[in-house]
N, C-alpha and C positions, 0 to 999 in steps of 0.2 A: 435417355440416351435416343439419338435420332438415327432412323435406318438408312441404309444405303437409299431407298428411291425418294426417300424426302429431300436427298442430294442431287436426285439423278439430274441431266442432262443426255437428252433421247438421240439416237441416231436411229430412222428407220429407213428398214432395206425390204423391200419388196423383191425377191429372190431371181426369180423366176423370169420377172421382166429384168433386172439390171445385167443378168447373165445373157439376155438373147435364146433363152433355152427355147427349145420347138411349143409351139401353144396346145400342139397334143400330144399326148404321154402315147406314144407309138414303137418306141425305143426297146427293142428286148433287151439290149446290153445297158449297165450303167453306165453314164457319162460323169465325169468327173469335174463341175464346173466349182467346187470350192476351192481350188485355186486361185479364180478369180474373187472369189468374195472374200480370200486370206488377204488378199493385198490391199481391201479397203481398209483394216483393223488399223494401220498408222496413220492413215488419213483421218480416219473417224477420232483417234488419239488427238491428232495433231486440231482438231477444231474444237477440242475439250470435252468432247462428249465422254460419258462413264456409263454407259448403258445403251444395249441396241435391242430395238424391237424388230424380230425379224421373222417373215412369214408370208403367207403359207411355206412350210414346208414338208409336210407328209404327202408320202404318195397320193396322186391324184391322177384323173383322167385328162384334163384341160386347166383349168384359170387357178387350180388348187385349193379350192373350197367345194370341191366335187372327192371326196377322200377315199380311196382304195384302201388304203391300209394306215391304222396310226402308229405303228410300229417302227416304220420305214421310212428313211428317209426318202422323197423321191428322185427317182433314179436319172430324172435330167437335171439334177444338181448334183449329185454323188451316191454314196451310200450311208450307213451312220456311224463307220469309223470316220469318214470324211469332217460330219457333223460333229462328232465327238471332239476333232482335232481344232475345229474352228473355235468351238465354246473353249477349250487349253487355252488356245490363243488370245480370246478374248479377255481370260481369267487373268492372265500372264501379264495383260496389260492396264488391269484396273478395271475393266469394260466387263460391265453384268449382263448377261442377254437371256431376254422374255420371246416366247414364241407366240404364235396364234393356236388357238385350242378351237375348232370348229368342231361344236358339239351340240348344236342345234339339227344338223342332217349331216347327210354322207352322200355321197356319189353311188349310182346302181352298182358299181363293180365291187361295191364293200362285200365281206362276207355273208353276212348276215340277210342284204338285200338277197344274193343273189341265192341264199338259200330258200328264200320265199319263193322268188322264180320257179325254181325247179321243185319245192315238196307241197307250195300252198300250203294248205290249212294245216299239214303236217310237220309243217317246218316250227322246230324251237323257238325261233326268232319270229313269229310271225305277231306277237305284242312288241316288237321292238320298235317295229315304226306307227307313228300316228293315223288313224285311221284308215289302218287296213282291212278291207272288204273285199269276199269273193263273190259276190253278187253280180260285177260288172268287170271289166277291163280299166286300162290306164288309155292315155293319148300317146303313150310310147309303146302299145302293142302288149302289153303283160296281161296276163287272165284274173288279175285283181285291181284293186284301186288302193289307192293312198295319197294322204295328204304331203303336198308337196311348198317347198319353201318360194311365197310369192306364185304359187302359179308354174314355178321353174321344176318340170317333172324330170329331170336329170338329178335335182336335188330333192329325194325325198326325206319328211322330217323324223329325225327319233323321239320316241317316246320317254321321254324324261320323267316320265312320272312312275315307271319299270324299273324296278329295284334293281333288277338284271342289267337294264343297260345304265343305270347310276352305278355300282358296281363293277362293270365294265369301263367307263372311262374315267373312274378313279382309279384304278388298276394302269390303265394307258398313262395317266399324270407321273405315278410313283413309276412307271418304266421310264418316261422323261427324266424324271430326276436322279433316279438312280445309274441311268447308262449316259445323260448326256452332260448332268450337272446344272440344269438351265434353272434359272433364278426366278421364273416369273411367268403368267400365262395373259395375255391376251384374249378376252373371250369374244369371239365372233357374234354377232348379234343377239347380245346380251339384253337387249331391252326385249326380247321374247321369250327367254329362259326361264323358266321356271325358278322360283323363288327359293324354293324349298330344295332344290340342286343346288343353288349357288351358295344356302346355306351350309349344307353337308359339305360343299367341295373346301370354303372356308376351314371347317373345323378338321377335314382331312389333309388338306396342304400344310397348313401352320404345324402339322407333324411330322412333314416330310421332310422340310428344310426352314431353317431359322429364316425369317422375315421374306420367306416367299409371298411376292407380291400377285394381287389379280385385279387385274385391268379391264373392265370389260366397254363395249362398243355399244354407247346409246347415241342415241341423237337427240331425241325427242323427251321429254317429262322433266321429273322431278328428281332429278340426279341423287338427291339423297333417301329415294328410297332403295337404292342400288348403293351408293355409298356409305355403310357404316358399322358398327364392329361385328357386326354376325354376318354381312356377307361380301363384297369387293372392295379393297381399298382404295379403287379409282376408276371412273370412267371418261370417256373422251368427251372434254369440254365443245361439244360442236354451238352452242349458243356464242363462245368468247370467240370461236373461230367467223361467224358471222358477223358478231358485231365488230371484229378488228378489220374485215376486210371491208364493210359496208361504210364503217366509220372514218377510214381513211379516204374511201372513192367519194363520199358524202361532204368530206371536209366536217364531219361532225363527231367529236369526241366525247359529247354527250352519252352518243350510244353505247360507247364502249365501258365508260364509267360505271352508266346505270347498269349493264351488264356484271360489272364486277360485283359492285354494291348489291345487287339481287341474289348473288350467288354466294353471299359474304360465309356464309356459315359453312359449307364446304369447298371455296373455290382452291382453299391453298391446296388441295389433297388431288385435285382434277389434272388431267392428262390434257396439254394445251399444245396448240400446232396451229400452223395458217394453210399446210394441205397436206395430204397424203395419197395414198393408193386409189381411192375414190372420188377425190375431189379436184377439179382443177388447180394446178398450179398457179401460187399466189402471183408468179409474175405476170400470170395471164389475168387474174382476176384483176389487178390493180391498174387502173385507169391509168395513174401515173409511174413507171417505173422508179421516179425517184424517192417513192414511199417504202421500199422496200427494206431501206436501212431503217427509218424508225417504225416500222412494223414488227421486224425482227427485235429491234430496241424493247417494244413491249411485252412482244413474247419473253422473253428471256428474264424481264423483271417484274412483269406482272403477275398476281398471284396464283401458282399451279408450278406443275413439271411440263419443261419444254422438251419438244420433239421437234427436229430439223427433218423432213423426207428428204432421200439422196436426191442429189442435183440441187436442193434448193438451195444449197452454199453456192452455187454458181448461177445462181437467178434464171435457172432454163426455164422456157416455158411449157405447155400444155394443157389441151385441153380434150375432154372426152365429147364422144357425140352420142347418137341416141343408140347407136349398135356398138359401140366400142370403148373400151375404158384403154386400150393399148398407149393413146399419147402421153399417159399420167404414167406409163411403167416402161421408161424406153431402156435399151440396153447403153448401161453405161459402163465405164472403167477408172479405175482410183487413179491411172496413170493420167488421166483427161485433166487434172488440177492443172497441172503446167499448162495447158493451153485455154481452160475456162475458167480459173482462177481468175478472180474481180475483189475490187476494194471489198462488195459483200461479204466475201470469203472470210477476209482478213479479220472483218467486223462482228461476225457470226462467231469465229473463234476466240476473237476480243469477250464476245458477250459469256462464252463459254465457262469460259475463267473466271469472266467476273459471277458468274452463278454458281460456279461450283466454290471460290473461295471465300464467300461472303455470306456466312450464316441468317441473315436478311432474310436470304431467300430460299432457307430450307426452312418456311413453315412461317417467316416473320408475317405478323400483323400488318394491314396495308391502313395507308390512312390517305384520302384525297386533299391535295394541298391547294389547288390552281386548275380550274377549269373553265374553257372557253371552247367554242367551238374549233378553235385552229390551235389552243394551245392546252399542254395537258400536262400536270406534277402531282409526283404521287410518293410517298415514303412507304418503305418497308421497314419494319422494326426489328431488333434484338437487344438483348440488354446493354444496355450503356451506349449505344449508337443505331445511326439510322441509313439506310441509302436512299436516295431520293432520284428517281427518275424523272426527266424533262425532254418533252417530246413537240417539235413542231411541222403539223401539217401543210403549209403555206409556203409558198414557192421563196418568199422574202423572208430576210432574217427579222429576227424580232428580240427585243430586250424585255425581259418579265424580271417580276420581283417575288420569289416565292417566300412562303413563311415557314421560318423552320422550328419545328416542336419541339427541338428539344434546347439546353442552354449549349451554346458553342458559340466559338470565334473564328472557325476554319471550316472549309470543306475541301476536301481531295476531287479532284477531277479522276475517276477512275476509267477513262479517256484516255487520257495523255499525261496523267500524274501530275499536273498542273494543282497550285493549291489558290482557291476563293474564299474572300473573306466572309464573314456572318455578321452584318452589323445590325443592330437592333432589331435584331430576331427575325432579319430576311435575310436572303440571298440573292444578288443581281448575278444574272446569268446573261448573255447571247446566246440566243440559240439559231442557227443557221437553216437556210431555207431548207423542210425538210430535213432536220438533222434534231438531233438531241445531246444529252448528256446524262450522265448517269456519275453521281455524287457521293462521298462517305461521309457521314459527319461524327464525330467521337462527341461526346457529352463531356461537358469540362466542370 
């Protein structure tokens, strides 16, 4: 029996950005912006997404990753009740909710760090952070030193080897499950988290809620080190992200196909995307905007758990600068769909339905069928049927003949419902310039 996350199509929300919340948390009063976020749920449902990754959410000082309080929703977004209501509305719409878990570091206003500032070596929390020493100061003017995340001293690193810290964080997760009924956690900076910490988390969370999902942010490395029965269910597939945009920009489908083959052992479990809150918008990365249609076709039909970053369905642009990610995290309103809606929006909605409706995409085996620099066809397999994707990154229409690896006489074009004959074990299709097709073939 498959789990919900094997069938998931994610919508990625960065709430502080999309609601236009203040960059610094200097508000004394709670300001409820969940009334804006609630309005996204019908839009997300219309896109045929059935899961949301939302974060950061919890009380922080600035960008959301400098946590003040793990058990409070950021007052710039609302209160705990408003987030609880958001999750309930999502669940009523058949949408799972996964939140950010920022466990590598806290902000300087977190209670344990402030206690060290006040009591120094007499603080019971002095071992909650890495590298705490009282022989010198910090660049922030503290009377002690500590290890900071990538040299950012506003982000002191937690000591995850300390059992007290681990137990505290597991208690936090239990609080999130009990209070908000969340369905999973995306682990920030999972590539640097202690492996034993993640193993214990897997054991603990599996008892908290059935099919609770753990996904980690990992950019480089052997993904199988993290994705295994003892640790995480999934990690971010940055390798596929890179090969997708560069493969289209260079008219080189070999790069994409090579990446899929290389990750074959675990690629069906990985979280796939073309942009996110840390990466330039795909509409800005691509040299040709016409490639948006086929690149999303690849995202939804290649192995993996696909995710759309908010606004991606409208093809909005945005690039980071040396000093700011703000352009990647703009204020948007769900009602803007009436103004920003494009053929890409409808295409993504259709792909979401195809991915959800067809078991081939819920862990189905991958088979490469045709590969040139500019055309690429592959199959995803289920019992008694396959789905074939064929895409074209050339500006010109092209006719191709694709081998069909099962015995059949007819294929259904899932994009328009038309029927195409299978003759002599092959199917002839015309691919529009910068277009593609998704076919369903049932074994006879």
